[in-house]
NUVO-801325 format. One record per residue (C-alpha): residue in one letter; x, y, z negated. Coordinates in Angstrom, 1 decimal. Layout:
! residues N
resn_x_y_z
a_X_Y_Z
...
//
This chain:
! residues 185
resn_x_y_z
x_67.4_-10.8_31.8
x_68.9_-14.4_31.8
x_68.4_-16.8_34.8
x_65.5_-18.6_33.0
x_63.5_-15.3_32.9
x_64.4_-14.5_36.6
x_63.0_-17.8_37.6
x_59.9_-17.1_35.6
x_59.4_-13.8_37.4
x_60.0_-15.5_40.7
x_57.6_-18.2_40.0
x_54.9_-15.7_38.9
x_55.4_-13.8_42.1
x_55.0_-16.9_44.4
x_52.2_-18.5_42.6
x_50.3_-15.4_41.8
x_46.8_-15.2_43.9
x_47.3_-11.4_43.5
x_50.9_-10.9_43.6
x_52.5_-7.3_42.8
x_53.9_-5.0_45.3
x_55.8_-5.5_47.6
x_54.7_-9.2_47.5
x_51.0_-8.2_48.2
x_52.5_-7.8_51.8
x_52.3_-11.4_53.2
x_55.7_-11.1_54.8
x_57.4_-10.4_51.5
x_55.5_-13.1_49.8
x_56.5_-15.6_52.5
x_60.1_-14.6_52.3
x_59.9_-15.1_48.5
x_58.3_-18.6_49.0
x_60.9_-19.5_51.6
x_63.7_-18.3_49.3
x_62.5_-20.3_46.3
x_62.7_-23.3_48.5
x_66.2_-22.5_49.8
x_67.4_-21.8_46.3
x_66.1_-25.0_45.0
x_67.9_-26.8_47.9
x_71.2_-25.4_47.1
x_70.9_-26.2_43.5
x_70.3_-29.8_44.5
x_73.0_-30.0_47.4
x_75.5_-27.2_46.8
x_79.0_-28.7_45.9
x_81.7_-26.8_43.9
x_85.2_-27.2_45.4
x_87.9_-28.6_43.1
x_89.9_-25.4_43.5
x_86.9_-23.3_42.2
x_86.3_-25.7_39.3
x_90.1_-25.3_38.3
x_89.8_-21.6_38.6
x_86.7_-21.3_36.5
x_88.4_-23.6_33.9
x_91.4_-21.1_33.7
x_89.1_-18.2_32.6
x_90.1_-17.7_28.9
x_88.3_-14.4_28.1
x_84.6_-13.8_28.1
x_83.0_-12.5_31.4
x_79.4_-11.3_32.0
x_78.4_-11.7_35.5
x_75.6_-9.3_36.4
x_73.6_-10.3_39.5
x_71.4_-7.6_41.2
x_68.8_-9.3_43.4
x_65.2_-9.6_44.3
x_63.2_-12.7_45.1
x_62.6_-11.5_48.8
x_66.3_-11.4_49.5
x_67.3_-14.2_51.8
x_71.1_-13.9_51.1
x_70.3_-14.2_47.4
x_68.6_-17.4_47.9
x_71.8_-18.9_49.4
x_74.3_-17.4_46.9
x_72.6_-17.3_43.4
x_72.7_-21.1_43.0
x_76.5_-21.0_43.4
x_76.8_-18.2_41.0
x_74.9_-20.2_38.5
x_76.8_-23.4_39.2
x_80.1_-21.6_38.7
x_79.1_-20.0_35.5
x_77.9_-23.3_34.1
x_81.5_-24.6_34.4
x_82.8_-22.3_31.7
x_80.9_-21.2_28.4
x_82.9_-17.9_28.5
x_81.0_-16.9_31.7
x_77.4_-15.7_31.3
x_75.0_-14.4_33.8
x_72.6_-11.6_33.6
x_69.9_-10.7_36.3
x_68.7_-7.2_37.3
x_66.1_-6.5_39.9
x_67.3_-4.0_42.4
x_63.9_-2.2_42.6
x_63.4_-1.9_38.8
x_65.0_0.2_36.1
x_67.8_0.6_35.2
x_68.7_0.6_38.9
x_72.2_-0.5_38.3
x_72.5_-0.9_42.2
x_72.9_2.8_42.6
x_76.5_2.4_41.2
x_77.3_-0.4_43.6
x_76.1_0.5_47.0
x_77.5_-1.2_50.1
x_78.2_1.3_52.8
x_75.7_3.7_51.1
x_72.9_1.0_51.1
x_71.4_-1.1_48.3
x_72.4_-4.3_49.7
x_71.9_-7.5_47.6
x_72.8_-9.8_46.1
x_75.4_-8.0_44.2
x_77.7_-9.7_41.6
x_79.5_-7.6_39.1
x_81.9_-9.4_36.9
x_82.6_-7.5_33.7
x_85.0_-8.2_30.7
x_83.9_-8.1_27.0
x_84.3_-4.4_26.8
x_82.1_-3.8_29.8
x_85.0_-3.1_32.2
x_84.4_-4.2_35.9
x_86.6_-7.1_36.9
x_85.3_-7.4_40.3
x_82.4_-7.1_42.5
x_81.1_-9.2_45.3
x_78.3_-8.9_47.8
x_76.0_-8.8_49.5
x_77.0_-11.8_51.6
x_80.3_-13.7_52.7
x_82.6_-11.8_55.0
x_82.1_-14.3_57.9
x_78.4_-14.0_57.5
x_78.5_-10.3_57.4
x_80.5_-10.4_60.7
x_77.7_-12.3_62.3
x_75.1_-9.9_60.9
x_77.1_-6.9_62.2
x_77.5_-8.5_65.6
x_73.9_-9.2_65.9
x_73.0_-5.6_64.8
x_75.4_-4.2_67.3
x_73.7_-6.3_70.0
x_70.3_-5.0_68.9
x_69.0_-8.5_68.1
x_65.5_-8.7_66.9
x_64.8_-9.4_63.2
x_63.8_-13.1_64.0
x_67.1_-13.7_65.7
x_69.2_-12.2_62.9
x_67.2_-14.2_60.3
x_67.7_-17.5_62.2
x_71.4_-17.1_62.9
x_72.1_-16.0_59.4
x_70.3_-19.0_58.0
x_72.1_-21.3_60.5
x_75.4_-19.8_59.2
x_74.6_-20.4_55.6
x_73.5_-24.0_56.4
x_76.8_-24.7_58.2
x_79.0_-22.9_55.7
x_77.5_-24.7_52.6
x_78.8_-22.1_50.2
x_82.5_-22.7_51.1
x_83.2_-19.0_52.1
x_81.5_-17.7_49.0
x_83.6_-19.9_46.7
x_86.9_-18.9_48.6
x_86.0_-15.3_48.2
x_85.1_-15.6_44.5
x_88.3_-17.7_44.0
x_90.4_-14.9_45.5
x_88.9_-12.1_43.2
x_89.2_-14.3_40.1
x_92.9_-14.6_40.7
x_92.9_-10.8_39.9
x_90.4_-10.8_37.1
//
């Protein structure tokens, strides 16, 4: 599905008086609503670096960026706006969205340490060959997450510290990581 259809699904979930599973669980529904707000904020305030703009302009062959995600995913709310902003810089780059928990279950081919961590960005060429993958979060953010898990931090602490990291980073780490992999694509 394209991004517009992903947004329609997202909006249907958060505005539905009887949302489908897992959003019929108040925690999931609240995560989705919060993620909608975060995503909208990054669309308004996220800034693409000049280096990233230049790299996107240098793409001369079609690329299809497949993003595997779910509306409940907090990391997705912080990264998807940047994927879309980047793709918008070059008409040769298109985005496609797949829900992690729905067929065709593409995530099974792109596990992270054996888990279905999202978001996952898969960049493919016109023939369908993988150029690069990225995800589920910037390396520095992953380091914060790993440290907190090792310290047996509670879920609320993890959520708060990860949110703080994203707010301070402002998409800069994601852009550096995408810039690095684009150099080889």
